[in-house]
C-alpha positions as CSV (number, residue, x, y, z in Angstrom):
1,M,45.3,44.8,-4.2
2,M,41.7,45.6,-4.2
3,D,39.8,46.3,-7.7
4,W,37.2,49.0,-8.8
5,K,34.9,46.4,-9.9
6,R,34.2,44.3,-6.8
7,L,34.4,47.3,-4.8
8,L,31.5,49.1,-6.1
9,S,28.7,46.6,-5.6
10,G,25.1,47.3,-6.1
11,K,23.9,44.3,-4.1
12,R,22.2,45.2,-0.8
13,F,22.7,43.8,2.3
14,G,19.6,41.2,3.3
15,M,18.1,41.5,0.2
16,E,20.8,39.7,-2.2
17,E,18.2,37.3,-3.4
18,Y,16.7,40.6,-5.6
19,H,20.1,41.9,-7.1
20,D,19.1,41.5,-10.3
21,R,16.0,43.3,-10.3
22,K,16.1,46.5,-12.7
23,H,14.5,50.1,-11.3
24,E,15.0,53.2,-13.1
25,R,16.9,55.1,-10.3
26,T,20.3,52.8,-10.1
27,D,21.2,51.1,-6.5
28,F,23.0,54.0,-5.1
29,Q,20.6,56.7,-6.0
30,R,18.3,54.5,-4.2
31,D,20.4,54.4,-1.4
32,Y,20.3,58.0,-1.2
33,D,16.6,58.5,-1.4
34,R,16.1,55.7,1.2
35,L,18.1,57.5,4.1
36,I,16.4,60.9,3.3
37,F,12.9,59.9,3.8
38,S,13.9,57.9,6.8
39,S,12.7,58.3,10.7
40,P,16.4,58.5,11.7
41,F,17.6,60.9,9.4
42,R,14.9,62.9,9.6
43,R,15.7,63.2,13.8
44,L,19.4,64.4,13.1
45,Q,17.6,67.8,12.8
46,N,17.1,68.1,16.7
47,K,20.2,66.7,17.6
48,T,23.2,69.0,18.5
49,Q,26.5,69.2,15.7
50,V,28.9,71.6,18.4
51,F,26.7,74.7,19.3
52,P,23.3,74.7,21.1
53,L,20.4,74.2,18.8
54,P,19.2,77.7,17.7
55,G,17.5,80.3,19.7
56,S,17.3,83.8,17.6
57,I,20.7,82.5,15.9
58,F,20.4,79.2,13.3
59,V,23.2,77.1,13.4
60,H,24.5,73.9,12.3
61,N,22.6,70.8,13.7
62,R,23.4,67.3,12.8
63,L,20.5,67.2,9.8
64,T,21.9,70.6,7.8
65,H,25.9,69.3,8.8
66,S,25.0,65.7,7.0
67,L,23.2,67.1,4.2
68,E,26.4,69.9,3.6
69,V,28.6,67.0,4.0
70,S,26.6,64.8,1.2
71,C,26.5,67.4,-1.4
72,V,30.6,68.2,-0.9
73,G,30.8,64.4,-0.9
74,R,28.9,64.0,-4.2
75,S,31.3,66.7,-5.7
76,L,34.5,64.9,-4.6
77,G,32.9,61.3,-5.8
78,N,32.1,63.2,-9.2
79,N,35.5,64.5,-9.7
80,V,37.1,61.1,-8.8
81,A,35.0,59.1,-11.1
82,K,36.0,61.3,-14.0
83,E,39.7,61.2,-13.6
84,L,39.2,57.2,-12.8
85,I,37.3,56.8,-16.3
86,K,40.1,58.5,-18.0
87,R,42.9,56.4,-16.3
88,Y,40.4,53.4,-16.8
89,P,38.7,53.9,-19.9
90,D,37.0,49.9,-20.0
91,G,36.8,49.8,-16.2
92,P,33.9,48.9,-14.4
93,V,30.2,50.1,-15.6
94,N,30.1,51.3,-12.1
95,L,32.6,53.7,-11.9
96,P,30.2,56.8,-12.7
97,E,28.3,55.9,-9.7
98,I,31.2,56.9,-7.0
99,G,29.7,60.3,-6.3
100,A,26.2,58.6,-5.4
101,I,27.9,56.4,-3.3
102,V,29.9,58.7,-1.5
103,S,26.9,61.3,-1.3
104,A,24.8,58.4,0.2
105,A,27.1,57.4,2.5
106,C,28.0,60.8,3.8
107,L,24.2,61.2,4.5
108,A,24.6,58.3,6.9
109,H,28.0,58.9,8.5
110,D,26.6,60.6,11.8
111,M,23.2,58.6,12.0
112,G,24.6,56.9,14.9
113,N,25.9,59.9,16.9
114,P,23.3,60.2,20.1
115,P,22.3,63.6,21.2
116,F,24.2,66.4,22.4
117,G,27.2,66.5,20.4
118,H,30.0,64.2,21.5
119,S,29.0,64.5,25.1
120,G,26.6,61.7,24.5
121,E,29.0,59.6,23.6
122,R,31.4,60.2,26.5
123,A,28.2,60.0,29.0
124,I,27.7,56.2,27.3
125,S,31.3,55.5,27.8
126,A,32.2,56.6,30.9
127,Y,28.3,55.3,32.1
128,F,30.1,52.1,31.5
129,S,34.0,52.7,32.9
130,E,33.2,54.9,35.7
131,G,29.4,54.8,36.9
132,N,27.0,52.3,38.0
133,G,27.3,50.4,34.7
134,K,31.0,49.5,35.7
135,D,29.4,46.2,38.1
136,L,27.9,44.8,34.9
137,E,31.4,43.9,33.3
138,N,31.8,40.6,34.9
139,L,28.3,39.7,34.0
140,V,28.8,40.5,30.2
141,R,31.9,38.9,29.9
142,E,31.2,35.7,31.6
143,E,28.1,35.5,29.0
144,G,30.6,36.0,26.1
145,G,29.8,39.3,25.4
146,R,32.2,42.3,24.7
147,W,32.6,45.0,27.0
148,E,34.7,47.1,25.4
149,D,31.4,47.9,22.8
150,F,30.3,49.9,25.7
151,I,33.8,51.7,27.1
152,H,34.4,52.7,23.9
153,F,31.2,53.7,22.6
154,E,31.5,54.6,19.0
155,G,28.8,56.7,17.0
156,N,30.6,55.5,13.8
157,A,30.1,51.7,14.8
158,N,26.4,52.8,16.2
159,A,25.7,54.1,12.4
160,M,26.5,50.4,11.2
161,R,24.3,48.8,13.6
162,L,21.6,51.2,13.0
163,L,21.5,50.7,9.2
164,T,22.2,46.8,9.2
165,H,20.6,45.0,12.2
166,Q,17.2,43.8,12.0
167,F,15.2,45.5,14.2
168,V,12.0,43.7,16.4
169,G,9.5,43.8,13.5
170,R,11.2,45.5,10.9
171,R,12.8,43.9,7.7
172,K,16.1,41.9,7.2
173,G,19.3,43.7,6.4
174,G,18.0,46.9,8.3
175,F,17.7,49.5,5.6
176,A,19.1,47.1,3.2
177,L,21.6,49.5,1.7
178,T,24.0,48.6,-0.9
179,Y,27.2,46.9,0.3
180,S,29.3,50.0,-1.0
181,T,27.8,52.6,0.5
182,L,27.9,50.7,3.6
183,A,31.2,50.0,3.5
184,A,32.0,53.9,2.9
185,I,30.9,54.8,6.2
186,V,33.5,52.3,7.9
187,K,36.0,54.8,9.0
188,Y,37.6,52.2,11.6
189,P,37.5,48.4,10.3
190,Y,38.0,46.9,12.8
191,P,36.2,45.5,16.5
192,S,36.4,47.7,20.1
193,I,39.2,45.3,21.3
194,L,41.6,47.1,19.0
195,A,39.9,50.5,19.9
196,G,43.2,51.8,21.5
197,K,43.7,55.2,23.4
198,K,41.2,56.7,21.4
199,G,38.5,54.9,21.8
200,K,37.9,54.3,17.8
201,F,36.3,51.4,16.3
202,G,34.0,50.7,13.6
203,Y,31.4,47.8,14.6
204,F,30.2,46.1,17.7
205,Q,30.5,42.3,18.5
206,S,26.7,41.9,17.1
207,E,27.7,43.6,13.9
208,E,31.2,41.8,13.3
209,N,29.9,38.9,10.9
210,T,27.8,41.7,9.0
211,Y,30.9,43.8,8.6
212,L,33.2,40.4,7.5
213,R,30.3,39.6,4.9
214,M,30.5,42.9,3.3
215,A,34.7,42.7,3.5
216,E,34.6,39.4,1.8
217,E,32.0,40.5,-1.0
218,L,33.7,43.8,-1.8
219,G,37.4,41.9,-1.8
220,I,38.3,44.6,1.2
221,G,41.8,43.1,2.4
222,L,43.6,42.8,5.7
223,D,46.2,45.2,6.9
224,S,49.3,44.4,6.3
225,E,50.7,45.2,9.7
226,D,47.7,43.7,11.7
227,S,45.8,40.7,10.1
228,R,42.8,41.7,13.0
229,K,42.3,44.8,11.3
230,H,40.8,45.4,7.6
231,V,42.1,48.2,5.5
232,R,39.7,50.8,4.4
233,H,37.0,50.8,1.7
234,P,38.7,53.7,-0.8
235,L,35.5,55.6,-0.7
236,V,35.9,56.0,2.8
237,Y,38.8,58.6,2.3
238,L,36.4,60.4,0.3
239,V,33.6,60.6,2.9
240,E,36.2,61.7,5.4
241,A,37.5,64.3,3.6
242,A,34.1,65.9,2.6
243,D,33.2,65.6,6.7
244,D,36.7,67.3,7.3
245,I,36.1,70.0,4.8
246,C,32.5,70.8,6.1
247,Y,33.0,70.9,10.2
248,Q,36.0,72.7,10.5
249,I,34.8,75.5,7.8
250,M,31.3,75.5,9.3
251,D,32.3,75.8,12.4
252,I,34.4,78.8,11.6
253,E,31.1,80.4,10.3
254,D,28.9,79.4,13.1
255,A,31.3,81.1,15.6
256,C,31.3,84.3,14.0
257,K,27.7,84.3,13.7
258,L,27.6,83.7,17.6
259,H,30.4,86.2,18.0
260,I,32.4,83.8,19.6
261,L,35.0,84.6,16.7
262,S,35.3,88.4,15.6
263,K,34.5,89.2,11.9
264,E,38.4,89.7,11.2
265,E,39.2,86.5,13.1
266,A,37.0,84.3,10.7
267,I,37.9,86.1,7.4
268,E,41.5,85.7,8.1
269,L,41.4,82.1,8.9
270,L,39.5,81.7,5.7
271,Q,41.6,84.1,3.5
272,N,44.6,82.1,4.6
273,F,43.8,79.2,2.6
274,L,44.0,81.5,-0.6
275,A,47.2,81.8,-3.1
276,P,48.2,85.3,-3.3
277,D,46.5,86.1,-7.1
278,K,43.4,84.4,-6.1
279,L,43.3,86.4,-2.5
280,A,43.4,89.9,-4.4
281,H,40.1,88.5,-6.6
282,T,38.2,87.6,-3.3
283,E,39.1,90.6,-1.8
284,K,37.7,92.5,-4.8
285,V,34.3,90.4,-5.3
286,M,33.8,90.8,-1.5
287,Q,34.0,94.9,-1.4
288,M,30.9,94.6,-3.7
289,V,28.8,93.7,-1.0
290,N,28.4,95.3,2.8
291,D,27.2,92.5,4.8
292,V,29.5,90.7,7.0
293,N,27.6,87.1,6.5
294,E,27.6,87.3,3.1
295,Q,31.2,88.0,2.9
296,I,32.2,85.1,5.1
297,A,29.4,82.9,3.1
298,Y,31.4,84.0,-0.1
299,L,34.7,83.2,1.3
300,R,33.1,79.6,2.7
301,S,32.3,78.5,-0.6
302,C,35.5,79.6,-2.0
303,I,37.3,77.7,0.6
304,I,35.2,74.5,0.0
305,G,35.8,74.7,-3.8
306,L,39.5,74.9,-3.2
307,L,39.4,71.9,-0.6
308,V,37.4,69.5,-2.9
309,D,39.9,70.1,-5.7
310,E,42.9,69.5,-3.5
311,C,41.6,66.5,-1.9
312,T,40.3,64.9,-5.2
313,Q,44.3,65.5,-6.5
314,A,45.1,63.7,-3.2
315,F,43.0,60.7,-3.6
316,I,43.7,60.4,-7.8
317,N,47.9,60.7,-6.7
318,N,47.6,57.9,-4.2
319,E,45.0,55.9,-5.7
320,E,47.4,53.1,-6.0
321,A,48.4,53.2,-2.2
322,I,44.7,53.2,-1.2
323,L,43.5,50.4,-3.5
324,A,46.9,48.3,-2.0
325,G,45.6,49.1,1.7
326,E,49.0,51.1,2.1
327,F,47.8,54.6,2.1
328,S,47.9,56.4,5.7
329,G,45.8,59.3,7.2
330,A,43.2,61.2,5.6
331,L,43.0,62.8,2.2
332,I,43.1,66.1,4.1
333,E,46.6,65.8,5.5
334,H,48.1,65.3,1.8
335,V,47.0,68.6,0.5
336,S,49.4,71.5,-0.8
337,E,51.3,72.9,2.2
338,H,49.9,76.3,1.9
339,V,46.2,74.7,2.4
340,K,47.2,72.3,4.6
341,S,49.0,75.0,7.2
342,A,45.4,77.3,6.9
343,Y,43.6,73.9,7.8
344,A,46.1,73.5,11.1
345,S,45.1,77.2,11.9
346,C,41.4,76.8,11.5
347,S,42.0,73.7,13.9
348,K,43.9,75.2,16.3
349,M,41.6,78.0,16.7
350,A,38.7,75.6,17.0
351,Y,40.4,74.2,20.0
352,K,41.0,77.4,21.7
353,K,38.2,79.2,21.3
354,I,35.4,77.5,19.6
355,Y,34.9,74.0,21.0
356,C,35.7,75.6,24.8
357,A,33.3,78.3,24.5
358,K,30.9,78.8,27.2
359,E,27.9,77.9,25.1
360,V,29.5,74.3,23.8
361,L,30.7,73.2,27.6
362,D,27.2,74.0,28.7
363,I,25.2,72.1,26.3
364,E,27.9,69.3,26.8
365,L,27.2,69.7,30.8
366,A,23.9,69.5,30.8
367,G,23.4,66.7,28.1
368,Y,26.2,64.8,29.9
369,R,24.1,64.7,33.2
370,I,20.9,64.1,31.4
371,F,22.0,61.3,29.3
372,S,23.6,59.5,32.3
373,H,20.9,59.6,34.2
374,L,18.5,58.1,31.3
375,I,20.8,55.3,30.7
376,D,21.2,54.8,34.6
377,S,17.7,54.5,34.5
378,L,17.0,52.4,31.7
379,T,19.8,49.9,32.4
380,E,18.4,49.6,36.1
381,A,14.9,48.5,34.1
382,V,15.9,46.3,31.6
383,M,18.2,44.4,34.3
384,R,15.3,44.3,36.8
385,P,12.2,44.0,34.6
386,N,9.9,42.8,37.3
387,H,10.4,45.9,39.5
388,A,7.0,47.9,39.7
389,Y,9.2,51.3,38.5
390,S,10.9,49.4,36.0
391,K,7.4,48.0,34.2
392,L,6.4,51.7,34.3
393,L,9.1,52.8,32.7
394,L,9.7,49.9,30.0
395,K,6.5,50.9,28.6
396,R,7.8,54.0,27.2
397,V,10.7,51.8,25.1
398,P,9.1,51.5,22.0
399,E,8.4,48.0,20.6
400,Q,11.2,47.6,18.1
401,Y,13.9,47.8,21.0
402,N,14.1,44.2,22.5
403,V,13.7,44.7,26.4
404,A,13.7,41.0,26.8
405,A,16.9,40.1,25.1
406,P,18.5,37.0,26.6
407,T,21.7,38.0,27.3
408,T,22.9,41.4,29.5
409,Y,25.2,42.5,26.5
410,G,21.8,42.4,24.3
411,K,19.9,44.2,27.2
412,L,22.3,47.1,27.4
413,Q,22.4,47.5,23.6
414,C,18.6,47.6,23.8
415,V,19.0,50.8,26.0
416,L,21.8,52.6,23.8
417,D,19.8,51.5,20.4
418,Y,16.6,53.6,22.3
419,V,18.7,56.6,23.8
420,S,21.2,57.2,20.9
421,G,18.5,57.4,18.7
422,M,16.8,60.3,20.6
423,T,16.6,64.2,20.1
424,D,18.0,66.5,22.2
425,V,14.5,67.6,23.1
426,Y,13.4,64.4,23.4
427,A,15.9,63.3,25.7
428,L,15.7,66.4,27.9
429,D,11.6,65.9,27.9
430,L,12.2,62.2,29.2
431,Y,14.5,63.1,32.1
432,Q,12.3,66.2,33.2
433,K,9.4,63.0,33.2
434,I,11.5,60.1,34.9
435,T,12.6,62.7,37.7
436,G,9.4,64.3,38.1
437,M,10.7,67.9,37.1
438,G,8.2,68.1,34.5
439,L,4.7,66.5,34.5
440,P,2.2,66.4,31.8
441,A,-0.5,69.0,31.9
442,V,-3.6,67.9,34.6
């Protein structure tokens, strides 16, 4: 059984010796601020969420999505904290900080995602499983590297690396976040060799010892059904719920703005969440305005509030199972049947009309080609650094990335560190330049 006293630790990864220093802000509030002011977080403003980055209509990008998830996560965390304080009046001093921990973890949850949405992840995996990178498998394995890290490339695992790895010239511990904030983003607490058909895992081989240190510090137990896996830190469920709530509801709103869904379709999907007594009230409020966007925004806010309450209750109802590592599924799967059915309808519509929309497919197709070419060119350069073209291309790689890593695994990670940190616009610009499609003004 996990213990809240150990799970809510303000100790910072890489800066453990400074743990007792006092600050006006709590350690978890400082995590939030540290992330907000970081360059990798700021670059999320130019990374695709689902729809192409805005022209005349502004839709969500990774930055706006992360900020909204953080707001919802804070509400979830604060609600859960209030209930736990009632349940454990003499509980650990950090119980009131759950909202701050979840909010910070939500900010960081997508920071490891590459440009061009999920097509970036697929392009990386495909390059090593189907493309030219496949030829490097034997070399990586012979040197003791974990090939599965590449053929199942995962944004969540990459976030753990970004936040904890000491890049060249940077400080020990990466972002030096608290152990609890870091653990709260690890949705899949096991290595890539256990990724299975879905290809999900929580940390690369290079960060495995980092995660094991965190698990030991926080008292995160092993999975009773598979001792090679750990159970989730309890707050992962709140971060996941915040993400589930935001992307599902906000995708409906964005799809309506882009006329992929009609006003009637969007409103019906959202109204399905409401019980008859609530529905009558919301319809009355909606009649006060004629603007469609305003009507849908009002509905959206009602639904998010409802889902926050439902997921809070699901967590509290299952707290014992969560602490015992026996809880299965996501919180969104444990809400009331009426709400679960409405959420399932949104998911079904999203896969039928939104994620297969021409606008979404076009950005994925372009992103796939751009990303694949960049990975191929940079991999060739790090593997053959003495070639004339390689020398030129490697000068474009920032110094924080170790292009001279001693192992093939390390060289490939260097390439992926660089390309996954790119924005959509930067990746496109570099692609055009190295292919000769675009030249600087002369």
